[in-house]
MMTF fields as JSON, N, C-alpha, C and O atoms, coordinates in Angstrom:
{
  "mmtfVersion": "1.0.0",
  "mmtfProducer": "UNKNOWN",
  "numBonds": 479,
  "numAtoms": 480,
  "numGroups": 120,
  "numChains": 1,
  "numModels": 1,
  "chainsPerModel": [1],
  "groupsPerChain": [120],
  "chainIdList": ["A"],
  "bondAtomList": [4, 2, 8, 6, 12, 10, 16, 14, 20, 18, 24, 22, 28, 26, 32, 30, 36, 34, 40, 38, 44, 42, 48, 46, 52, 50, 56, 54, 60, 58, 64, 62, 68, 66, 72, 70, 76, 74, 80, 78, 84, 82, 88, 86, 92, 90, 96, 94, 100, 98, 104, 102, 108, 106, 112, 110, 116, 114, 120, 118, 124, 122, 128, 126, 132, 130, 136, 134, 140, 138, 144, 142, 148, 146, 152, 150, 156, 154, 160, 158, 164, 162, 168, 166, 172, 170, 176, 174, 180, 178, 184, 182, 188, 186, 192, 190, 196, 194, 200, 198, 204, 202, 208, 206, 212, 210, 216, 214, 220, 218, 224, 222, 228, 226, 232, 230, 236, 234, 240, 238, 244, 242, 248, 246, 252, 250, 256, 254, 260, 258, 264, 262, 268, 266, 272, 270, 276, 274, 280, 278, 284, 282, 288, 286, 292, 290, 296, 294, 300, 298, 304, 302, 308, 306, 312, 310, 316, 314, 320, 318, 324, 322, 328, 326, 332, 330, 336, 334, 340, 338, 344, 342, 348, 346, 352, 350, 356, 354, 360, 358, 364, 362, 368, 366, 372, 370, 376, 374, 380, 378, 384, 382, 388, 386, 392, 390, 396, 394, 400, 398, 404, 402, 408, 406, 412, 410, 416, 414, 420, 418, 424, 422, 428, 426, 432, 430, 436, 434, 440, 438, 444, 442, 448, 446, 452, 450, 456, 454, 460, 458, 464, 462, 468, 466, 472, 470, 476, 474],
  "bondOrderList": [1, 1, 1, 1, 1, 1, 1, 1, 1, 1, 1, 1, 1, 1, 1, 1, 1, 1, 1, 1, 1, 1, 1, 1, 1, 1, 1, 1, 1, 1, 1, 1, 1, 1, 1, 1, 1, 1, 1, 1, 1, 1, 1, 1, 1, 1, 1, 1, 1, 1, 1, 1, 1, 1, 1, 1, 1, 1, 1, 1, 1, 1, 1, 1, 1, 1, 1, 1, 1, 1, 1, 1, 1, 1, 1, 1, 1, 1, 1, 1, 1, 1, 1, 1, 1, 1, 1, 1, 1, 1, 1, 1, 1, 1, 1, 1, 1, 1, 1, 1, 1, 1, 1, 1, 1, 1, 1, 1, 1, 1, 1, 1, 1, 1, 1, 1, 1, 1, 1],
  "groupList": [{"groupName": "MET", "atomNameList": ["N", "CA", "C", "O"], "elementList": ["N", "C", "C", "O"], "formalChargeList": [0, 0, 0, 0], "bondAtomList": [1, 0, 2, 1, 3, 2], "bondOrderList": [1, 1, 2], "singleLetterCode": "M", "chemCompType": "L-PEPTIDE LINKING"}, {"groupName": "THR", "atomNameList": ["N", "CA", "C", "O"], "elementList": ["N", "C", "C", "O"], "formalChargeList": [0, 0, 0, 0], "bondAtomList": [1, 0, 2, 1, 3, 2], "bondOrderList": [1, 1, 2], "singleLetterCode": "T", "chemCompType": "L-PEPTIDE LINKING"}, {"groupName": "ILE", "atomNameList": ["N", "CA", "C", "O"], "elementList": ["N", "C", "C", "O"], "formalChargeList": [0, 0, 0, 0], "bondAtomList": [1, 0, 2, 1, 3, 2], "bondOrderList": [1, 1, 2], "singleLetterCode": "I", "chemCompType": "L-PEPTIDE LINKING"}, {"groupName": "ALA", "atomNameList": ["N", "CA", "C", "O"], "elementList": ["N", "C", "C", "O"], "formalChargeList": [0, 0, 0, 0], "bondAtomList": [1, 0, 2, 1, 3, 2], "bondOrderList": [1, 1, 2], "singleLetterCode": "A", "chemCompType": "L-PEPTIDE LINKING"}, {"groupName": "TRP", "atomNameList": ["N", "CA", "C", "O"], "elementList": ["N", "C", "C", "O"], "formalChargeList": [0, 0, 0, 0], "bondAtomList": [1, 0, 2, 1, 3, 2], "bondOrderList": [1, 1, 2], "singleLetterCode": "W", "chemCompType": "L-PEPTIDE LINKING"}, {"groupName": "ASN", "atomNameList": ["N", "CA", "C", "O"], "elementList": ["N", "C", "C", "O"], "formalChargeList": [0, 0, 0, 0], "bondAtomList": [1, 0, 2, 1, 3, 2], "bondOrderList": [1, 1, 2], "singleLetterCode": "N", "chemCompType": "L-PEPTIDE LINKING"}, {"groupName": "ASP", "atomNameList": ["N", "CA", "C", "O"], "elementList": ["N", "C", "C", "O"], "formalChargeList": [0, 0, 0, 0], "bondAtomList": [1, 0, 2, 1, 3, 2], "bondOrderList": [1, 1, 2], "singleLetterCode": "D", "chemCompType": "L-PEPTIDE LINKING"}, {"groupName": "SER", "atomNameList": ["N", "CA", "C", "O"], "elementList": ["N", "C", "C", "O"], "formalChargeList": [0, 0, 0, 0], "bondAtomList": [1, 0, 2, 1, 3, 2], "bondOrderList": [1, 1, 2], "singleLetterCode": "S", "chemCompType": "L-PEPTIDE LINKING"}, {"groupName": "PRO", "atomNameList": ["N", "CA", "C", "O"], "elementList": ["N", "C", "C", "O"], "formalChargeList": [0, 0, 0, 0], "bondAtomList": [1, 0, 2, 1, 3, 2], "bondOrderList": [1, 1, 2], "singleLetterCode": "P", "chemCompType": "L-PEPTIDE LINKING"}, {"groupName": "TYR", "atomNameList": ["N", "CA", "C", "O"], "elementList": ["N", "C", "C", "O"], "formalChargeList": [0, 0, 0, 0], "bondAtomList": [1, 0, 2, 1, 3, 2], "bondOrderList": [1, 1, 2], "singleLetterCode": "Y", "chemCompType": "L-PEPTIDE LINKING"}, {"groupName": "ARG", "atomNameList": ["N", "CA", "C", "O"], "elementList": ["N", "C", "C", "O"], "formalChargeList": [0, 0, 0, 0], "bondAtomList": [1, 0, 2, 1, 3, 2], "bondOrderList": [1, 1, 2], "singleLetterCode": "R", "chemCompType": "L-PEPTIDE LINKING"}, {"groupName": "GLN", "atomNameList": ["N", "CA", "C", "O"], "elementList": ["N", "C", "C", "O"], "formalChargeList": [0, 0, 0, 0], "bondAtomList": [1, 0, 2, 1, 3, 2], "bondOrderList": [1, 1, 2], "singleLetterCode": "Q", "chemCompType": "L-PEPTIDE LINKING"}, {"groupName": "LEU", "atomNameList": ["N", "CA", "C", "O"], "elementList": ["N", "C", "C", "O"], "formalChargeList": [0, 0, 0, 0], "bondAtomList": [1, 0, 2, 1, 3, 2], "bondOrderList": [1, 1, 2], "singleLetterCode": "L", "chemCompType": "L-PEPTIDE LINKING"}, {"groupName": "LYS", "atomNameList": ["N", "CA", "C", "O"], "elementList": ["N", "C", "C", "O"], "formalChargeList": [0, 0, 0, 0], "bondAtomList": [1, 0, 2, 1, 3, 2], "bondOrderList": [1, 1, 2], "singleLetterCode": "K", "chemCompType": "L-PEPTIDE LINKING"}, {"groupName": "VAL", "atomNameList": ["N", "CA", "C", "O"], "elementList": ["N", "C", "C", "O"], "formalChargeList": [0, 0, 0, 0], "bondAtomList": [1, 0, 2, 1, 3, 2], "bondOrderList": [1, 1, 2], "singleLetterCode": "V", "chemCompType": "L-PEPTIDE LINKING"}, {"groupName": "GLY", "atomNameList": ["N", "CA", "C", "O"], "elementList": ["N", "C", "C", "O"], "formalChargeList": [0, 0, 0, 0], "bondAtomList": [1, 0, 2, 1, 3, 2], "bondOrderList": [1, 1, 2], "singleLetterCode": "G", "chemCompType": "PEPTIDE LINKING"}, {"groupName": "GLU", "atomNameList": ["N", "CA", "C", "O"], "elementList": ["N", "C", "C", "O"], "formalChargeList": [0, 0, 0, 0], "bondAtomList": [1, 0, 2, 1, 3, 2], "bondOrderList": [1, 1, 2], "singleLetterCode": "E", "chemCompType": "L-PEPTIDE LINKING"}, {"groupName": "PHE", "atomNameList": ["N", "CA", "C", "O"], "elementList": ["N", "C", "C", "O"], "formalChargeList": [0, 0, 0, 0], "bondAtomList": [1, 0, 2, 1, 3, 2], "bondOrderList": [1, 1, 2], "singleLetterCode": "F", "chemCompType": "L-PEPTIDE LINKING"}],
  "groupTypeList": [0, 1, 2, 3, 4, 5, 6, 7, 3, 8, 2, 9, 10, 11, 12, 13, 6, 13, 14, 14, 3, 0, 0, 12, 6, 15, 2, 12, 12, 8, 15, 16, 3, 12, 8, 7, 14, 10, 11, 2, 3, 3, 16, 9, 11, 12, 5, 8, 2, 1, 14, 7, 10, 3, 9, 11, 16, 12, 3, 6, 16, 15, 12, 14, 16, 13, 10, 10, 15, 12, 15, 0, 9, 14, 1, 16, 15, 3, 10, 16, 5, 12, 12, 3, 7, 16, 10, 6, 10, 17, 12, 13, 16, 16, 4, 8, 12, 14, 14, 16, 10, 2, 11, 10, 12, 15, 12, 6, 2, 15, 13, 12, 0, 3, 11, 3, 13, 16, 7, 5],
  "groupIdList": [1, 2, 3, 4, 5, 6, 7, 8, 9, 10, 11, 12, 13, 14, 15, 16, 17, 18, 19, 20, 21, 22, 23, 24, 25, 26, 27, 28, 29, 30, 31, 32, 33, 34, 35, 36, 37, 38, 39, 40, 41, 42, 43, 44, 45, 46, 47, 48, 49, 50, 51, 52, 53, 54, 55, 56, 57, 58, 59, 60, 61, 62, 63, 64, 65, 66, 67, 68, 69, 70, 71, 72, 73, 74, 75, 76, 77, 78, 79, 80, 81, 82, 83, 84, 85, 86, 87, 88, 89, 90, 91, 92, 93, 94, 95, 96, 97, 98, 99, 100, 101, 102, 103, 104, 105, 106, 107, 108, 109, 110, 111, 112, 113, 114, 115, 116, 117, 118, 119, 120],
  "secStructList": [7, 7, 7, 7, 7, 7, 6, 6, 1, 7, 2, 2, 2, 2, 2, 2, 2, 2, 2, 2, 2, 2, 2, 2, 6, 6, 1, 1, 7, 6, 6, 7, 5, 7, 7, 7, 2, 2, 2, 2, 2, 2, 2, 2, 6, 7, 7, 2, 2, 2, 2, 2, 2, 2, 2, 2, 2, 2, 2, 2, 6, 6, 1, 3, 3, 3, 3, 6, 6, 6, 3, 3, 3, 3, 7, 6, 6, 2, 2, 2, 2, 2, 2, 2, 2, 2, 2, 2, 2, 0, 0, 0, 0, 0, 2, 2, 2, 2, 2, 2, 2, 2, 2, 2, 6, 6, 7, 7, 2, 2, 2, 2, 2, 2, 2, 2, 2, 2, 2, 7],
  "xCoordList": [258.217, 259.004, 260.099, 260.913, 260.117, 261.175, 262.03, 261.518, 263.324, 264.241, 265.347, 265.937, 265.618, 266.763, 267.797, 267.609, 268.873, 269.894, 270.658, 270.86, 271.078, 271.916, 273.059, 273.092, 273.978, 275.169, 275.001, 275.952, 273.811, 273.612, 273.512, 273.711, 273.208, 273.043, 273.389, 273.342, 273.737, 274.014, 272.789, 271.65, 273.039, 271.947, 270.991, 269.78, 271.502, 270.592, 269.629, 268.469, 270.102, 269.246, 268.189, 267.037, 268.607, 267.667, 266.583, 265.409, 266.994, 266.035, 265.07, 263.861, 265.597, 264.752, 263.766, 262.581, 264.245, 263.368, 262.264, 261.139, 262.576, 261.564, 260.492, 259.303, 260.899, 259.925, 259.071, 257.859, 259.693, 258.951, 257.929, 256.783, 258.335, 257.412, 256.238, 255.101, 256.512, 255.442, 254.467, 253.267, 254.977, 254.108, 253.247, 252.039, 253.878, 253.149, 252.091, 251.016, 252.398, 251.47, 250.382, 249.492, 250.457, 249.449, 249.649, 248.736, 250.823, 251.124, 251.446, 251.024, 252.197, 252.476, 251.597, 251.701, 250.747, 249.77, 250.161, 250.947, 249.624, 249.922, 249.626, 248.596, 250.552, 250.395, 250.894, 250.958, 251.247, 251.713, 253.209, 253.979, 253.6, 255.002, 255.802, 255.321, 257.027, 257.962, 258.522, 258.565, 258.948, 259.621, 260.856, 261.467, 261.215, 262.342, 263.651, 263.771, 264.613, 265.941, 266.52, 267.052, 266.418, 266.96, 266.283, 266.939, 264.961, 264.208, 264.647, 264.89, 264.751, 265.165, 266.611, 266.937, 267.472, 268.888, 269.022, 269.793, 268.286, 268.365, 267.756, 268.33, 266.608, 265.897, 266.695, 266.691, 267.38, 268.097, 269.616, 270.36, 270.065, 271.488, 272.242, 273.249, 271.724, 272.323, 272.899, 272.499, 273.835, 274.35, 273.235, 272.63, 272.954, 271.918, 272.166, 271.22, 273.429, 273.739, 273.189, 272.745, 273.216, 272.676, 271.179, 270.67, 270.482, 269.03, 268.738, 267.835, 269.491, 269.306, 269.498, 268.775, 270.46, 270.717, 269.529, 269.133, 268.965, 267.788, 266.621, 265.941, 266.396, 265.298, 265.533, 264.585, 266.785, 267.085, 266.791, 266.29, 267.094, 266.779, 265.269, 264.796, 264.524, 263.057, 262.565, 261.647, 263.18, 262.805, 263.198, 262.437, 264.382, 264.841, 263.907, 263.753, 263.289, 262.36, 260.936, 260.032, 260.737, 259.421, 258.423, 257.218, 258.909, 258.02, 257.707, 256.656, 258.632, 258.414, 258.839, 259.6, 258.331, 258.718, 259.17, 258.651, 260.15, 260.638, 259.746, 259.446, 259.329, 258.608, 259.492, 259.688, 260.01, 260.993, 260.51, 259.447, 261.313, 261.013, 260.009, 259.75, 259.431, 258.407, 258.835, 258.408, 259.669, 260.106, 259.773, 259.575, 259.713, 259.458, 258.06, 257.637, 257.352, 255.981, 255.806, 256.399, 254.98, 254.676, 253.88, 252.913, 254.292, 253.619, 252.347, 252.2, 251.438, 250.235, 250.657, 251.511, 250.072, 250.369, 251.62, 251.987, 252.288, 253.529, 253.277, 254.032, 252.227, 251.93, 251.635, 252.129, 250.837, 250.479, 251.716, 251.876, 252.584, 253.825, 254.726, 255.339, 254.803, 255.603, 255.048, 255.793, 253.73, 253.114, 253.411, 253.759, 253.277, 253.528, 254.982, 255.248, 255.918, 257.329, 257.727, 258.503, 257.208, 257.532, 256.938, 257.58, 255.712, 255.111, 255.92, 256.176, 256.322, 257.115, 258.445, 258.853, 259.122, 260.397, 260.221, 261.031, 259.163, 258.902, 258.712, 259.306, 257.892, 257.606, 258.834, 258.989, 259.7, 260.888, 262.054, 262.787, 262.226, 263.415, 263.167, 263.922, 262.123, 261.917, 261.067, 261.391, 259.988, 259.057, 259.72, 259.471, 260.547, 261.198, 262.026, 262.083, 262.659, 263.435, 262.518, 262.848, 261.383, 260.411, 259.876, 259.809, 259.497, 258.968, 260.028, 259.723, 261.262, 262.352, 262.514, 262.694, 262.451, 262.583, 261.41, 261.597, 260.2, 259.013, 259.172, 258.908, 259.596, 259.781, 260.889, 260.748, 261.989, 263.11, 262.702, 263.175, 261.821, 261.366, 260.215, 259.77, 259.736, 258.647, 257.309, 256.461, 257.132, 255.877, 254.866, 255.234, 253.6, 252.514, 252.019, 251.55, 252.123, 251.731, 250.255, 249.901, 249.403, 247.973, 247.726, 246.926, 248.415, 248.248, 248.796, 248.212, 249.916, 250.484, 249.51, 249.32, 248.896, 247.939, 246.722, 246.213, 246.253, 245.109, 245.454, 244.643, 246.667, 247.101, 247.204, 246.855, 247.682, 247.802, 246.43, 246.263, 245.444, 244.079, 243.492, 242.783, 243.78, 243.277, 243.908, 243.262, 245.172, 245.887, 245.339, 245.389, 244.817, 244.304, 242.901, 242.246],
  "yCoordList": [197.235, 198.363, 198.59, 197.702, 199.778, 200.109, 201.221, 202.188, 201.061, 202.025, 202.317, 201.405, 203.603, 204.022, 204.564, 205.639, 203.835, 204.243, 205.44, 205.559, 206.324, 207.443, 207.595, 206.923, 208.471, 208.641, 209.68, 209.963, 210.248, 211.34, 210.864, 211.653, 209.598, 209.068, 207.582, 206.939, 207.04, 205.596, 204.788, 205.209, 203.643, 202.815, 202.392, 202.368, 202.055, 201.646, 202.777, 202.525, 204.022, 205.168, 205.361, 205.691, 205.149, 205.255, 204.183, 204.443, 202.978, 201.892, 202.222, 202.039, 202.702, 203.102, 204.18, 204.103, 205.183, 206.265, 205.738, 206.235, 204.739, 204.143, 203.435, 203.553, 202.707, 202.025, 203.056, 202.879, 204.129, 205.203, 205.81, 206.041, 206.071, 206.622, 205.678, 206.124, 204.381, 203.405, 203.404, 203.2, 203.629, 203.73, 204.996, 204.952, 206.116, 207.377, 207.332, 207.915, 206.643, 206.543, 205.489, 205.335, 204.768, 203.749, 202.458, 201.635, 202.261, 201.012, 199.912, 198.766, 200.276, 199.354, 199.764, 200.883, 198.873, 199.169, 198.544, 197.597, 199.061, 198.479, 196.98, 196.525, 196.23, 194.784, 194.029, 192.8, 194.742, 194.109, 193.789, 194.552, 192.665, 192.249, 192.98, 193.208, 193.344, 193.866, 192.674, 191.561, 192.898, 191.805, 191.38, 192.201, 190.118, 189.617, 190.269, 190.753, 190.269, 190.8, 190.077, 190.709, 188.768, 187.979, 188.326, 188.436, 188.499, 188.819, 190.164, 190.273, 191.185, 192.515, 192.484, 193.065, 191.806, 191.714, 191.063, 191.536, 189.996, 189.303, 190.143, 190.25, 190.733, 191.505, 192.718, 193.047, 193.383, 194.606, 194.44, 195.417, 193.181, 192.853, 193.665, 194.31, 193.616, 194.318, 193.308, 192.144, 193.776, 192.971, 192.871, 193.888, 191.687, 191.557, 192.455, 192.862, 192.76, 193.651, 195.052, 195.729, 195.486, 196.796, 196.837, 197.803, 195.79, 195.718, 195.642, 196.316, 194.832, 194.698, 196.034, 196.35, 196.806, 198.104, 199.049, 199.755, 199.067, 199.899, 199.455, 200.285, 198.152, 197.618, 197.9, 198.181, 197.827, 198.085, 199.541, 199.818, 200.463, 201.87, 202.071, 202.834, 201.387, 201.474, 200.925, 201.478, 199.837, 199.247, 200.17, 200.336, 200.771, 201.694, 202.887, 203.435, 203.286, 204.417, 203.987, 204.82, 202.695, 202.205, 202.105, 202.02, 202.115, 202.049, 200.611, 200.325, 199.72, 198.294, 197.543, 198.051, 196.323, 195.486, 194.132, 193.61, 193.583, 192.249, 191.232, 191.347, 190.248, 189.111, 187.899, 187.45, 187.394, 186.323, 185.17, 184.591, 184.864, 183.767, 184.11, 183.295, 185.319, 185.698, 186.854, 186.933, 187.746, 188.887, 190.216, 190.307, 191.242, 192.607, 193.015, 192.741, 193.675, 194.09, 195.569, 196.087, 196.24, 197.651, 197.759, 197.025, 198.681, 198.845, 199.675, 200.462, 199.48, 200.305, 201.745, 201.997, 202.671, 204.081, 204.572, 205.737, 203.709, 204.111, 205.27, 206.243, 205.167, 206.222, 207.544, 208.59, 207.504, 208.731, 209.375, 210.595, 208.551, 209.072, 209.681, 210.726, 209.023, 209.55, 210.873, 211.829, 210.918, 212.16, 213.309, 214.404, 213.069, 214.119, 214.579, 215.781, 213.644, 214.035, 214.682, 215.638, 214.177, 214.765, 216.168, 217.065, 216.355, 217.695, 218.664, 219.792, 218.229, 219.072, 219.432, 220.593, 218.44, 218.683, 219.647, 220.555, 219.449, 220.338, 221.777, 222.701, 221.962, 223.316, 223.994, 225.21, 223.215, 223.792, 223.983, 224.967, 223.05, 223.062, 223.527, 224.345, 223.018, 223.289, 224.527, 225.327, 224.689, 225.784, 227.158, 228.003, 227.415, 228.736, 229.031, 230.175, 228.011, 228.191, 228.465, 229.269, 227.803, 228.024, 229.451, 230.146, 229.885, 231.244, 232.269, 233.252, 232.039, 232.953, 233.057, 234.151, 231.922, 231.913, 232.616, 233.366, 232.382, 233.048, 234.563, 235.301, 235.006, 236.436, 237.001, 238.086, 236.266, 236.715, 236.881, 237.788, 236.0, 236.058, 237.039, 237.264, 237.619, 238.593, 237.967, 238.603, 236.729, 236.031, 236.299, 236.623, 236.16, 236.36, 234.987, 234.185, 234.72, 233.417, 233.119, 231.986, 234.132, 233.947, 233.49, 232.584, 234.116, 233.733, 232.324, 231.541, 232.016, 230.674, 229.616, 228.578, 229.879, 228.929, 228.777, 227.67, 229.886, 229.827, 228.992, 228.189, 229.189, 228.401, 226.918, 226.056, 226.634, 225.237, 224.582, 223.427, 225.32, 224.782, 224.532, 223.547, 225.417, 225.243, 224.02, 223.321, 223.774, 222.649, 221.306, 220.311, 221.294, 220.039, 219.901, 218.916],
  "zCoordList": [106.109, 106.545, 105.504, 105.249, 104.905, 103.967, 104.569, 105.131, 104.437, 105.027, 104.026, 103.445, 103.833, 103.032, 104.014, 104.583, 104.212, 105.163, 104.615, 103.406, 105.511, 105.111, 106.111, 107.141, 105.799, 106.627, 107.731, 108.46, 107.864, 108.82, 110.274, 111.197, 110.477, 111.834, 111.819, 110.771, 112.991, 113.055, 112.61, 112.808, 112.016, 111.487, 112.595, 112.375, 113.786, 114.862, 115.21, 115.537, 115.141, 115.444, 114.345, 114.625, 113.091, 111.98, 112.079, 111.814, 112.463, 112.644, 113.777, 113.64, 114.881, 116.011, 115.577, 115.901, 114.847, 114.386, 113.477, 113.516, 112.663, 111.781, 112.608, 112.309, 113.635, 114.503, 115.233, 115.358, 115.714, 116.385, 115.431, 115.816, 114.186, 113.189, 112.949, 112.794, 112.918, 112.719, 113.898, 113.713, 115.094, 116.262, 116.171, 116.403, 115.833, 115.729, 114.631, 114.774, 113.539, 112.42, 112.633, 111.797, 113.749, 114.035, 113.282, 113.215, 112.713, 112.002, 113.013, 112.854, 114.051, 115.16, 116.332, 116.834, 116.758, 117.803, 119.137, 119.167, 120.24, 121.557, 121.579, 121.082, 122.164, 122.259, 121.049, 121.068, 120.003, 118.775, 118.877, 119.46, 118.309, 118.335, 117.27, 116.16, 117.621, 116.628, 115.861, 116.386, 114.632, 113.918, 114.719, 115.403, 114.634, 115.413, 114.965, 113.84, 115.863, 115.563, 114.355, 113.443, 114.351, 113.235, 111.916, 110.88, 111.964, 110.751, 110.177, 108.975, 111.023, 110.561, 110.076, 109.041, 110.824, 110.437, 109.058, 108.222, 108.821, 107.535, 106.419, 105.335, 106.678, 105.647, 105.183, 103.997, 106.11, 105.764, 105.766, 105.683, 105.862, 105.862, 106.911, 106.62, 108.144, 109.274, 110.25, 110.284, 111.03, 112.121, 113.175, 113.512, 113.694, 114.724, 115.942, 116.615, 116.223, 117.35, 117.086, 118.013, 115.829, 115.451, 115.726, 116.294, 115.323, 115.539, 117.038, 117.533, 117.744, 119.192, 119.902, 120.847, 119.452, 120.082, 119.875, 120.803, 118.676, 118.405, 119.288, 119.891, 119.359, 120.169, 121.651, 122.385, 122.096, 123.496, 123.856, 124.946, 122.959, 123.23, 123.34, 124.183, 122.488, 122.565, 123.903, 124.508, 124.359, 125.648, 126.795, 127.748, 126.708, 127.752, 127.895, 128.986, 126.799, 126.815, 127.17, 127.231, 127.402, 127.798, 126.662, 126.9, 125.433, 124.273, 123.877, 123.305, 124.189, 123.95, 125.2, 126.024, 125.324, 126.458, 125.941, 124.954, 126.636, 126.294, 126.975, 128.164, 126.222, 126.792, 126.554, 125.425, 127.645, 127.583, 126.698, 126.92, 125.707, 124.795, 123.716, 122.831, 123.773, 122.794, 121.901, 120.75, 122.412, 121.609, 122.25, 123.462, 121.423, 121.873, 121.434, 120.311, 122.345, 122.093, 122.414, 123.36, 121.611, 121.848, 123.145, 123.351, 124.017, 125.305, 125.159, 124.224, 126.104, 126.162, 126.429, 127.279, 125.718, 125.923, 125.224, 125.374, 124.46, 123.786, 122.819, 122.803, 122.023, 121.03, 121.721, 121.3, 122.774, 123.488, 124.119, 124.077, 124.702, 125.281, 124.214, 124.431, 123.064, 121.964, 121.461, 121.243, 121.278, 120.809, 121.758, 121.318, 123.044, 124.033, 123.975, 123.97, 123.933, 123.929, 122.604, 122.596, 121.488, 120.187, 120.049, 119.504, 120.543, 120.517, 121.355, 120.933, 122.541, 123.434, 122.78, 122.8, 122.199, 121.532, 120.363, 120.174, 119.58, 118.441, 118.91, 118.354, 119.924, 120.406, 121.009, 120.9, 121.641, 122.267, 121.302, 121.399, 120.376, 119.531, 118.103, 117.577, 117.477, 116.054, 115.794, 114.917, 116.546, 116.29, 116.388, 115.528, 117.392, 117.434, 116.172, 115.722, 115.609, 114.381, 113.19, 112.319, 113.157, 112.081, 112.159, 111.146, 113.352, 113.536, 113.136, 112.46, 113.55, 113.203, 111.686, 111.152, 110.998, 109.533, 108.871, 107.913, 109.374, 108.837, 108.958, 108.009, 110.108, 110.332, 109.45, 108.885, 109.334, 108.517, 107.057, 106.371, 106.587, 105.199, 105.004, 103.878, 106.096, 105.994, 105.631, 105.005, 106.025, 105.733, 106.839, 107.968, 106.504, 107.452, 107.924, 107.116, 109.221, 109.76, 109.473, 109.148, 109.593, 109.314, 107.892, 107.655, 106.939, 105.529, 105.283, 104.533, 105.92, 105.773, 106.292, 105.657, 107.441, 108.013, 107.108, 106.93, 106.534, 105.619, 104.384, 103.922, 103.853, 102.697, 103.047, 102.241, 104.243, 104.68, 104.769, 104.377, 105.285, 105.389, 104.02, 103.817, 103.073, 101.698, 101.034, 100.253, 101.353, 100.755, 101.232, 100.51, 102.454, 103.005, 102.577, 102.919]
}
């Protein structure tokens, strides 16, 4: 896991977002253990409380579960739940802004989609 910290958000939130991205990308799979708090804290020179806070938010959202004495594990269905919530958030928050910008620039959505298909 490589992370470039920035000043735009608290480090615990950036760490949480990185773990979420790894789940969405299929790097962290259901039933798989997250690296230990101590391991992440040492590797990235973070306060263990910072790592614990990121992991606790993931647990609060039901994406990981604590197994006493064993660590944190990705829950079954975490990726599917994330995909559903991220898609919903995108459609409600980001997509309207994208459409507005496309219209403001006088671009044709059909042509943009065709170009995107050609690029892939």
